[in-house]
BAFI-3210 file (N, C-alpha, C; in Angstrom, 3 decimals, decimal comma, padded with zeros to 6 digits):
// residues 93
n [1|2|3|4|5|6|7|8|9|10|11|12|13|14|15|16|17|18|19|20|21|22|23|24|25|26|27|28|29|30|31|32|33|34|35|36|37|38|39|40|41|42|43|44|45|46|47|48|49|50|51|52|53|54|55|56|57|58|59|60|61|62|63|64|65|66|67|68|69|70|71|72|73|74|75|76|77|78|79|80|81|82|83|84|85|86|87|88|89|90|91|92|93]
n.u [013,935|013,221|011,546|009,343|008,523|005,783|004,407|001,232|-001,047|-003,913|-007,087|-009,387|-010,660|-009,396|-010,260|-009,192|-008,668|-007,408|-005,205|-004,348|-001,703|000,233|001,174|001,744|000,714|-001,058|-002,020|-004,936|-006,878|-007,870|-009,954|-011,276|-013,076|-014,847|-015,732|-018,345|-018,854|-017,510|-014,409|-012,612|-009,209|-007,368|-004,743|-001,889|000,783|002,977|005,498|007,320|007,711|007,768|008,666|008,264|008,685|006,293|006,009|004,355|003,309|003,596|004,253|003,342|004,465|003,400|004,462|002,972|001,559|-000,865|-000,702|-000,630|-000,372|001,428|001,367|001,336|000,597|-000,126|-000,202|-001,302|-000,535|-001,283|-003,614|-004,996|-005,519|-005,582|-003,544|-003,228|-001,300|-000,629|001,534|002,510|003,629|005,181|006,196|009,415|009,990]
n.v [-019,110|-018,329|-015,767|-014,933|-012,053|-010,992|-008,949|-007,887|-006,786|-004,835|-005,828|-004,348|-001,022|001,725|003,970|006,938|008,837|012,038|014,329|017,629|019,639|022,430|022,369|019,695|016,294|013,793|010,518|009,311|007,301|004,343|002,549|-000,329|000,272|-001,290|-003,362|-005,221|-004,906|-002,314|-002,029|000,069|000,961|002,247|004,476|004,257|004,856|006,575|005,408|005,918|008,265|008,676|009,295|008,920|008,998|008,027|007,696|010,536|011,075|011,880|009,792|009,376|007,731|006,021|004,420|002,590|001,767|-000,025|-000,671|-003,426|-004,521|-003,982|-001,608|-000,255|002,700|004,219|007,219|008,534|011,450|012,701|011,501|011,398|009,040|006,086|003,301|000,282|-001,752|-004,668|-005,995|-009,206|-011,556|-014,730|-017,964|-019,186|-022,078]
n.w [029,756|026,407|024,495|021,771|020,029|018,359|015,875|015,058|012,644|013,283|012,245|011,752|010,958|012,811|015,443|016,929|019,845|020,500|022,185|021,714|022,353|022,901|020,257|019,846|019,387|021,218|021,688|023,376|023,760|021,879|019,558|017,869|015,073|013,563|015,102|016,703|019,443|021,025|022,380|024,111|024,188|026,623|026,821|028,679|028,631|026,503|024,738|022,683|020,031|016,605|013,137|009,577|005,987|003,591|000,500|-000,629|001,800|005,250|007,916|011,193|014,021|016,935|019,703|022,108|025,375|027,254|029,840|030,096|027,495|024,393|021,757|018,415|016,841|013,773|012,079|009,129|007,749|005,434|004,373|006,676|008,160|010,214|011,248|013,070|015,295|017,230|019,700|020,428|022,797|022,891|024,041|023,056|021,238]
ca.u [013,140|013,197|010,237|009,266|007,546|005,186|003,572|000,087|-001,857|-005,325|-007,803|-010,443|-010,265|-009,363|-010,636|-008,258|-008,907|-006,136|-005,079|-003,393|-001,236|001,495|001,609|002,056|-000,453|-000,852|-003,207|-005,487|-007,451|-008,265|-010,867|-011,492|-014,378|-015,724|-016,110|-019,708|-018,739|-016,291|-013,593|-011,583|-007,921|-006,911|-003,289|-001,269|002,157|003,507|006,906|008,157|007,048|008,705|008,009|008,971|007,960|005,760|005,606|004,141|002,707|004,385|003,641|003,771|004,303|003,278|004,597|002,194|001,207|-002,087|-000,412|-000,336|-000,037|002,131|000,729|001,902|-000,383|000,487|-001,071|-000,954|-000,918|-001,842|-004,986|-005,503|-006,028|-004,803|-003,344|-002,830|-000,630|-000,457|002,691|002,201|004,772|004,914|007,439|010,182|010,075]
ca.v [-019,385|-017,232|-015,431|-014,307|-010,970|-010,944|-007,765|-008,249|-005,630|-004,910|-006,032|-003,345|000,376|002,166|005,337|007,364|010,127|012,737|015,628|018,510|020,583|023,098|021,950|018,261|015,437|012,645|009,657|009,053|005,957|003,936|001,408|-000,862|000,824|-002,277|-004,412|-005,013|-004,364|-001,506|-002,052|001,108|000,720|003,498|004,522|004,666|005,325|006,736|005,028|006,509|008,903|008,821|009,593|008,576|009,320|006,922|008,452|011,952|011,173|011,732|008,851|009,563|006,479|006,097|003,150|002,850|000,656|000,167|-001,240|-004,848|-004,820|-002,969|-001,328|000,801|003,412|004,987|008,251|009,040|012,857|013,151|010,988|011,450|007,714|005,370|001,850|-000,149|-003,044|-005,142|-006,882|-010,360|-012,377|-016,156|-018,693|-019,752|-023,534]
ca.w [028,595|025,446|023,949|020,459|019,984|017,033|015,678|014,233|012,273|013,636|010,992|011,595|011,015|014,196|015,772|017,965|020,500|020,671|022,843|021,042|023,358|022,560|018,931|019,819|019,561|022,095|021,713|024,709|023,647|020,537|019,485|016,526|014,695|012,930|016,053|017,194|020,794|021,011|023,588|024,036|024,824|027,207|026,744|029,938|028,403|025,144|024,896|021,640|018,904|015,491|011,867|008,345|004,756|002,791|-000,677|-000,312|003,132|006,471|008,844|012,581|014,752|018,384|020,411|023,322|026,262|028,042|031,148|029,895|026,110|023,598|020,477|017,583|016,042|012,688|011,534|007,811|007,833|004,151|004,290|008,042|008,502|011,228|011,251|014,399|015,443|018,605|019,871|021,282|023,190|023,094|024,343|021,954|021,480]
c.u [013,120|011,773|010,393|008,205|007,079|004,280|002,491|-000,724|-003,306|-006,129|-008,876|-009,852|-010,271|-009,712|-009,786|-008,693|-007,555|-006,297|-004,038|-003,012|000,124|002,060|001,977|000,770|-000,080|-002,122|-003,621|-006,101|-007,685|-009,206|-010,952|-012,924|-015,348|-016,156|-017,533|-019,743|-017,419|-015,623|-012,492|-010,346|-007,431|-005,392|-002,727|000,116|002,445|005,009|007,818|007,268|008,103|007,945|008,892|008,092|007,517|005,185|005,501|003,621|003,752|003,597|004,217|003,468|004,270|003,410|004,002|001,973|-000,078|-001,915|-000,017|000,220|000,677|001,461|001,577|000,762|000,362|-000,549|-000,513|-001,444|-001,458|-003,310|-005,729|-006,228|-005,066|-004,682|-002,885|-002,228|-000,557|000,749|002,309|003,468|004,330|006,230|008,091|010,341|011,470]
c.v [-018,135|-016,977|-014,809|-013,219|-010,836|-009,713|-008,100|-006,990|-005,853|-004,923|-004,977|-001,952|000,791|003,641|005,730|008,712|010,742|013,959|016,400|019,582|021,112|022,597|020,482|017,472|014,228|011,806|009,351|007,651|005,643|002,755|000,947|-000,530|-000,221|-003,409|-004,158|-004,438|-003,627|-001,552|-001,028|000,664|002,080|003,461|005,062|005,270|005,440|006,519|005,728|007,141|009,086|009,194|009,136|008,965|008,028|007,568|009,924|012,156|011,057|010,821|009,126|008,274|006,752|004,684|003,373|001,573|000,999|-000,360|-002,701|-005,141|-003,654|-002,848|-000,326|001,378|004,232|005,944|008,715|010,481|013,407|012,755|011,117|010,154|007,046|003,901|001,477|-001,537|-003,390|-006,068|-007,977|-011,146|-013,817|-016,856|-019,227|-021,235|-024,035]
c.w [027,712|024,974|022,570|020,549|018,545|016,953|014,664|013,930|012,693|012,347|010,729|011,481|012,471|014,295|016,980|018,532|020,824|021,566|022,044|022,052|022,947|021,231|018,813|020,019|020,420|022,072|023,152|024,777|022,178|020,635|018,042|016,133|014,159|013,865|016,548|018,612|020,856|022,373|023,420|024,784|025,313|027,341|028,052|029,728|026,906|025,267|023,900|020,578|017,822|014,237|010,716|007,167|004,081|001,527|-000,317|001,102|004,232|007,403|010,229|013,326|016,257|018,941|021,791|024,121|026,994|029,460|031,028|028,508|025,446|022,244|019,717|016,761|015,009|012,124|010,196|007,754|006,517|004,033|005,618|008,401|009,474|010,870|012,649|014,380|016,920|018,627|020,850|021,560|023,337|023,336|023,076|022,234|021,757]
res [m|s|t|i|i|e|t|i|e|l|s|s|k|i|r|v|a|l|i|v|e|a|g|k|i|k|p|v|w|f|e|e|a|d|k|p|v|r|d|r|v|f|i|k|e|v|c|n|i|g|h|y|q|e|g|a|a|k|i|i|t|f|d|i|r|d|g|c|n|s|y|r|l|l|l|n|t|r|e|f|t|w|r|g|y|v|s|e|s|r|p|f|p]
***
């Protein structure tokens, strides 16, 4: 059976806890700030770190896993804001 992977942007603002070590940053957990009940997602694995330019801003991307789900966090280094995405798998009809 085939599956489709769909990436969905998180609708709320997100808050991210980081570790800075030897000049590198690593996300530890994140949560959706606008949710009434905050459920922190603890990051078990950073799969990939990348970056690209978006106008004058450098965007750093973190592809992460919490053990079950896959996420992508984007840090805008000019505004110091975060965006988050979750990847969902579903069966292909």
